[in-house]
PDB file of N, CA, C and O in Angstrom, chain B, residues numbered from 101:
ATOM      1  N   MET B 101      26.030  -7.156  23.873  1.00  0.00           N
ATOM      2  CA  MET B 101      26.396  -7.001  22.478  1.00  0.00           C
ATOM      3  C   MET B 101      25.437  -7.745  21.553  1.00  0.00           C
ATOM      4  O   MET B 101      25.026  -7.239  20.509  1.00  0.00           O
ATOM      5  N   ARG B 102      25.099  -8.942  21.963  1.00  0.00           N
ATOM      6  CA  ARG B 102      24.275  -9.779  21.111  1.00  0.00           C
ATOM      7  C   ARG B 102      22.872  -9.197  20.920  1.00  0.00           C
ATOM      8  O   ARG B 102      22.327  -9.257  19.817  1.00  0.00           O
ATOM      9  N   SER B 103      22.287  -8.641  21.972  1.00  0.00           N
ATOM     10  CA  SER B 103      20.932  -8.101  21.862  1.00  0.00           C
ATOM     11  C   SER B 103      20.896  -6.863  20.966  1.00  0.00           C
ATOM     12  O   SER B 103      19.894  -6.610  20.297  1.00  0.00           O
ATOM     13  N   LYS B 104      21.979  -6.097  20.952  1.00  0.00           N
ATOM     14  CA  LYS B 104      22.025  -4.918  20.093  1.00  0.00           C
ATOM     15  C   LYS B 104      21.988  -5.334  18.624  1.00  0.00           C
ATOM     16  O   LYS B 104      21.296  -4.713  17.818  1.00  0.00           O
ATOM     17  N   LYS B 105      22.719  -6.368  18.283  1.00  0.00           N
ATOM     18  CA  LYS B 105      22.734  -6.859  16.904  1.00  0.00           C
ATOM     19  C   LYS B 105      21.348  -7.368  16.504  1.00  0.00           C
ATOM     20  O   LYS B 105      20.888  -7.129  15.387  1.00  0.00           O
ATOM     21  N   LYS B 106      20.691  -8.069  17.424  1.00  0.00           N
ATOM     22  CA  LYS B 106      19.351  -8.585  17.154  1.00  0.00           C
ATOM     23  C   LYS B 106      18.377  -7.428  16.941  1.00  0.00           C
ATOM     24  O   LYS B 106      17.516  -7.496  16.063  1.00  0.00           O
ATOM     25  N   CYS B 107      18.506  -6.383  17.727  1.00  0.00           N
ATOM     26  CA  CYS B 107      17.638  -5.214  17.612  1.00  0.00           C
ATOM     27  C   CYS B 107      17.836  -4.537  16.255  1.00  0.00           C
ATOM     28  O   CYS B 107      16.869  -4.093  15.635  1.00  0.00           O
ATOM     29  N   GLU B 108      19.069  -4.458  15.800  1.00  0.00           N
ATOM     30  CA  GLU B 108      19.341  -3.851  14.500  1.00  0.00           C
ATOM     31  C   GLU B 108      18.693  -4.657  13.381  1.00  0.00           C
ATOM     32  O   GLU B 108      18.182  -4.086  12.418  1.00  0.00           O
ATOM     33  N   ASN B 109      18.714  -5.976  13.505  1.00  0.00           N
ATOM     34  CA  ASN B 109      18.086  -6.825  12.497  1.00  0.00           C
ATOM     35  C   ASN B 109      16.579  -6.612  12.459  1.00  0.00           C
ATOM     36  O   ASN B 109      15.978  -6.605  11.385  1.00  0.00           O
ATOM     37  N   VAL B 110      15.973  -6.439  13.620  1.00  0.00           N
ATOM     38  CA  VAL B 110      14.527  -6.212  13.687  1.00  0.00           C
ATOM     39  C   VAL B 110      14.180  -4.882  13.033  1.00  0.00           C
ATOM     40  O   VAL B 110      13.203  -4.794  12.289  1.00  0.00           O
ATOM     41  N   VAL B 111      14.965  -3.854  13.299  1.00  0.00           N
ATOM     42  CA  VAL B 111      14.717  -2.540  12.704  1.00  0.00           C
ATOM     43  C   VAL B 111      14.847  -2.619  11.188  1.00  0.00           C
ATOM     44  O   VAL B 111      14.033  -2.043  10.466  1.00  0.00           O
ATOM     45  N   THR B 112      15.851  -3.317  10.706  1.00  0.00           N
ATOM     46  CA  THR B 112      16.036  -3.483   9.263  1.00  0.00           C
ATOM     47  C   THR B 112      14.859  -4.229   8.652  1.00  0.00           C
ATOM     48  O   THR B 112      14.380  -3.854   7.583  1.00  0.00           O
ATOM     49  N   ASP B 113      14.386  -5.281   9.315  1.00  0.00           N
ATOM     50  CA  ASP B 113      13.243  -6.037   8.812  1.00  0.00           C
ATOM     51  C   ASP B 113      11.984  -5.175   8.769  1.00  0.00           C
ATOM     52  O   ASP B 113      11.206  -5.270   7.820  1.00  0.00           O
ATOM     53  N   VAL B 114      11.775  -4.340   9.779  1.00  0.00           N
ATOM     54  CA  VAL B 114      10.600  -3.461   9.813  1.00  0.00           C
ATOM     55  C   VAL B 114      10.664  -2.462   8.666  1.00  0.00           C
ATOM     56  O   VAL B 114       9.642  -2.171   8.044  1.00  0.00           O
ATOM     57  N   LYS B 115      11.841  -1.935   8.378  1.00  0.00           N
ATOM     58  CA  LYS B 115      11.983  -1.001   7.257  1.00  0.00           C
ATOM     59  C   LYS B 115      11.646  -1.682   5.938  1.00  0.00           C
ATOM     60  O   LYS B 115      11.004  -1.078   5.079  1.00  0.00           O
ATOM     61  N   LYS B 116      12.068  -2.927   5.765  1.00  0.00           N
ATOM     62  CA  LYS B 116      11.761  -3.659   4.538  1.00  0.00           C
ATOM     63  C   LYS B 116      10.261  -3.891   4.413  1.00  0.00           C
ATOM     64  O   LYS B 116       9.706  -3.775   3.320  1.00  0.00           O
ATOM     65  N   VAL B 117       9.609  -4.212   5.509  1.00  0.00           N
ATOM     66  CA  VAL B 117       8.162  -4.431   5.495  1.00  0.00           C
ATOM     67  C   VAL B 117       7.449  -3.126   5.170  1.00  0.00           C
ATOM     68  O   VAL B 117       6.489  -3.127   4.400  1.00  0.00           O
ATOM     69  N   ASN B 118       7.900  -2.014   5.741  1.00  0.00           N
ATOM     70  CA  ASN B 118       7.267  -0.725   5.467  1.00  0.00           C
ATOM     71  C   ASN B 118       7.375  -0.357   3.997  1.00  0.00           C
ATOM     72  O   ASN B 118       6.419   0.159   3.418  1.00  0.00           O
ATOM     73  N   ILE B 119       8.531  -0.615   3.383  1.00  0.00           N
ATOM     74  CA  ILE B 119       8.703  -0.315   1.965  1.00  0.00           C
ATOM     75  C   ILE B 119       7.774  -1.194   1.135  1.00  0.00           C
ATOM     76  O   ILE B 119       7.128  -0.715   0.203  1.00  0.00           O
ATOM     77  N   SER B 120       7.707  -2.467   1.470  1.00  0.00           N
ATOM     78  CA  SER B 120       6.836  -3.395   0.746  1.00  0.00           C
ATOM     79  C   SER B 120       5.371  -2.997   0.912  1.00  0.00           C
ATOM     80  O   SER B 120       4.610  -3.011  -0.055  1.00  0.00           O
ATOM     81  N   PHE B 121       4.982  -2.648   2.116  1.00  0.00           N
ATOM     82  CA  PHE B 121       3.607  -2.234   2.386  1.00  0.00           C
ATOM     83  C   PHE B 121       3.273  -0.955   1.625  1.00  0.00           C
ATOM     84  O   PHE B 121       2.173  -0.815   1.091  1.00  0.00           O
ATOM     85  N   SER B 122       4.218  -0.030   1.579  1.00  0.00           N
ATOM     86  CA  SER B 122       3.989   1.228   0.878  1.00  0.00           C
ATOM     87  C   SER B 122       3.715   0.990  -0.602  1.00  0.00           C
ATOM     88  O   SER B 122       2.790   1.579  -1.162  1.00  0.00           O
ATOM     89  N   TRP B 123       4.509   0.134  -1.240  1.00  0.00           N
ATOM     90  CA  TRP B 123       4.298  -0.155  -2.656  1.00  0.00           C
ATOM     91  C   TRP B 123       2.971  -0.871  -2.877  1.00  0.00           C
ATOM     92  O   TRP B 123       2.275  -0.601  -3.855  1.00  0.00           O
ATOM     93  N   SER B 124       2.621  -1.774  -1.982  1.00  0.00           N
ATOM     94  CA  SER B 124       1.345  -2.482  -2.108  1.00  0.00           C
ATOM     95  C   SER B 124       0.179  -1.511  -1.977  1.00  0.00           C
ATOM     96  O   SER B 124      -0.794  -1.599  -2.727  1.00  0.00           O
ATOM     97  N   MET B 125       0.274  -0.594  -1.035  1.00  0.00           N
ATOM     98  CA  MET B 125      -0.787   0.391  -0.827  1.00  0.00           C
ATOM     99  C   MET B 125      -0.898   1.329  -2.024  1.00  0.00           C
ATOM    100  O   MET B 125      -2.003   1.684  -2.433  1.00  0.00           O
ATOM    101  N   MET B 126       0.236   1.732  -2.585  1.00  0.00           N
ATOM    102  CA  MET B 126       0.217   2.609  -3.761  1.00  0.00           C
ATOM    103  C   MET B 126      -0.451   1.902  -4.944  1.00  0.00           C
ATOM    104  O   MET B 126      -1.239   2.510  -5.668  1.00  0.00           O
ATOM    105  N   ALA B 127      -0.138   0.627  -5.137  1.00  0.00           N
ATOM    106  CA  ALA B 127      -0.744  -0.138  -6.231  1.00  0.00           C
ATOM    107  C   ALA B 127      -2.249  -0.250  -6.022  1.00  0.00           C
ATOM    108  O   ALA B 127      -3.019  -0.080  -6.968  1.00  0.00           O
ATOM    109  N   PHE B 128      -2.678  -0.536  -4.793  1.00  0.00           N
ATOM    110  CA  PHE B 128      -4.106  -0.641  -4.498  1.00  0.00           C
ATOM    111  C   PHE B 128      -4.818   0.681  -4.773  1.00  0.00           C
ATOM    112  O   PHE B 128      -5.873   0.702  -5.408  1.00  0.00           O
ATOM    113  N   LEU B 129      -4.245   1.775  -4.298  1.00  0.00           N
ATOM    114  CA  LEU B 129      -4.881   3.074  -4.500  1.00  0.00           C
ATOM    115  C   LEU B 129      -4.947   3.445  -5.978  1.00  0.00           C
ATOM    116  O   LEU B 129      -5.930   4.035  -6.425  1.00  0.00           O
ATOM    117  N   LEU B 130      -3.919   3.107  -6.731  1.00  0.00           N
ATOM    118  CA  LEU B 130      -3.924   3.390  -8.161  1.00  0.00           C
ATOM    119  C   LEU B 130      -5.040   2.614  -8.862  1.00  0.00           C
ATOM    120  O   LEU B 130      -5.795   3.186  -9.648  1.00  0.00           O
ATOM    121  N   ILE B 131      -5.144   1.331  -8.583  1.00  0.00           N
ATOM    122  CA  ILE B 131      -6.188   0.506  -9.196  1.00  0.00           C
ATOM    123  C   ILE B 131      -7.573   0.975  -8.758  1.00  0.00           C
ATOM    124  O   ILE B 131      -8.491   1.043  -9.575  1.00  0.00           O
ATOM    125  N   PHE B 132      -7.727   1.294  -7.484  1.00  0.00           N
ATOM    126  CA  PHE B 132      -9.008   1.775  -6.967  1.00  0.00           C
ATOM    127  C   PHE B 132      -9.408   3.094  -7.632  1.00  0.00           C
ATOM    128  O   PHE B 132     -10.569   3.280  -7.998  1.00  0.00           O
ATOM    129  N   THR B 133      -8.453   4.002  -7.786  1.00  0.00           N
ATOM    130  CA  THR B 133      -8.728   5.298  -8.402  1.00  0.00           C
ATOM    131  C   THR B 133      -9.122   5.136  -9.864  1.00  0.00           C
ATOM    132  O   THR B 133     -10.079   5.758 -10.326  1.00  0.00           O
ATOM    133  N   ILE B 134      -8.388   4.305 -10.588  1.00  0.00           N
ATOM    134  CA  ILE B 134      -8.714   4.073 -11.997  1.00  0.00           C
ATOM    135  C   ILE B 134     -10.113   3.467 -12.125  1.00  0.00           C
ATOM    136  O   ILE B 134     -10.889   3.876 -12.988  1.00  0.00           O
ATOM    137  N   GLY B 135     -10.433   2.505 -11.278  1.00  0.00           N
ATOM    138  CA  GLY B 135     -11.761   1.895 -11.301  1.00  0.00           C
ATOM    139  C   GLY B 135     -12.860   2.887 -10.965  1.00  0.00           C
ATOM    140  O   GLY B 135     -13.919   2.884 -11.593  1.00  0.00           O
ATOM    141  N   SER B 136     -12.614   3.729  -9.982  1.00  0.00           N
ATOM    142  CA  SER B 136     -13.612   4.728  -9.591  1.00  0.00           C
ATOM    143  C   SER B 136     -13.838   5.746 -10.702  1.00  0.00           C
ATOM    144  O   SER B 136     -14.976   6.123 -10.981  1.00  0.00           O
ATOM    145  N   LEU B 137     -12.763   6.187 -11.332  1.00  0.00           N
ATOM    146  CA  LEU B 137     -12.901   7.137 -12.443  1.00  0.00           C
ATOM    147  C   LEU B 137     -13.641   6.509 -13.621  1.00  0.00           C
ATOM    148  O   LEU B 137     -14.458   7.167 -14.265  1.00  0.00           O
ATOM    149  N   TYR B 138     -13.363   5.259 -13.899  1.00  0.00           N
ATOM    150  CA  TYR B 138     -14.049   4.547 -14.980  1.00  0.00           C
ATOM    151  C   TYR B 138     -15.544   4.444 -14.692  1.00  0.00           C
ATOM    152  O   TYR B 138     -16.374   4.690 -15.567  1.00  0.00           O
ATOM    153  N   GLU B 139     -15.871   4.080 -13.466  1.00  0.00           N
ATOM    154  CA  GLU B 139     -17.279   3.966 -13.082  1.00  0.00           C
ATOM    155  C   GLU B 139     -17.964   5.322 -13.162  1.00  0.00           C
ATOM    156  O   GLU B 139     -19.091   5.417 -13.650  1.00  0.00           O
ATOM    157  N   TRP B 140     -17.305   6.364 -12.695  1.00  0.00           N
ATOM    158  CA  TRP B 140     -17.871   7.715 -12.705  1.00  0.00           C
ATOM    159  C   TRP B 140     -18.083   8.187 -14.142  1.00  0.00           C
ATOM    160  O   TRP B 140     -19.108   8.792 -14.456  1.00  0.00           O
ATOM    161  N   LYS B 141     -17.117   7.912 -15.007  1.00  0.00           N
ATOM    162  CA  LYS B 141     -17.197   8.338 -16.399  1.00  0.00           C
ATOM    163  C   LYS B 141     -18.360   7.651 -17.123  1.00  0.00           C
ATOM    164  O   LYS B 141     -19.036   8.279 -17.938  1.00  0.00           O
ATOM    165  N   ARG B 142     -18.593   6.384 -16.836  1.00  0.00           N
ATOM    166  CA  ARG B 142     -19.676   5.642 -17.481  1.00  0.00           C
ATOM    167  C   ARG B 142     -21.029   5.957 -16.866  1.00  0.00           C
ATOM    168  O   ARG B 142     -22.063   5.655 -17.462  1.00  0.00           O
ATOM    169  N   GLY B 143     -21.039   6.554 -15.693  1.00  0.00           N
ATOM    170  CA  GLY B 143     -22.302   6.884 -15.047  1.00  0.00           C
ATOM    171  C   GLY B 143     -22.951   5.700 -14.371  1.00  0.00           C
ATOM    172  O   GLY B 143     -24.164   5.690 -14.157  1.00  0.00           O
ATOM    173  N   ALA B 144     -22.159   4.706 -14.033  1.00  0.00           N
ATOM    174  CA  ALA B 144     -22.700   3.486 -13.437  1.00  0.00           C
ATOM    175  C   ALA B 144     -23.255   3.723 -12.038  1.00  0.00           C
ATOM    176  O   ALA B 144     -24.097   2.955 -11.573  1.00  0.00           O
ATOM    177  N   SER B 145     -22.807   4.756 -11.372  1.00  0.00           N
ATOM    178  CA  SER B 145     -23.268   4.985 -10.006  1.00  0.00           C
ATOM    179  C   SER B 145     -24.490   5.906  -9.940  1.00  0.00           C
ATOM    180  O   SER B 145     -24.996   6.183  -8.852  1.00  0.00           O
ATOM    181  N   ASP B 146     -24.966   6.382 -11.095  1.00  0.00           N
ATOM    182  CA  ASP B 146     -26.158   7.235 -11.103  1.00  0.00           C
ATOM    183  C   ASP B 146     -27.382   6.408 -10.751  1.00  0.00           C
ATOM    184  O   ASP B 146     -27.578   5.309 -11.270  1.00  0.00           O
ATOM    185  N   ARG B 147     -28.187   6.943  -9.877  1.00  0.00           N
ATOM    186  CA  ARG B 147     -29.406   6.242  -9.467  1.00  0.00           C
ATOM    187  C   ARG B 147     -30.615   7.006  -9.978  1.00  0.00           C
ATOM    188  O   ARG B 147     -30.631   8.236 -10.025  1.00  0.00           O
ATOM    189  N   GLU B 148     -31.594   6.261 -10.348  1.00  0.00           N
ATOM    190  CA  GLU B 148     -32.811   6.897 -10.876  1.00  0.00           C
ATOM    191  C   GLU B 148     -33.963   6.780  -9.928  1.00  0.00           C
ATOM    192  O   GLU B 148     -35.057   7.263 -10.223  1.00  0.00           O
TER     193      GLU B 148
END
């Protein structure tokens, strides 16, 4: 009985980490995309 309860707690903790990781990844991708579009718009990556 005791190990089943412990297993449920681990699964719940993993779900919380996945949600937190997902939001962190979304924030990173949003900032990265905005930065890339800004750089592209200004032409900073053009090489001569």
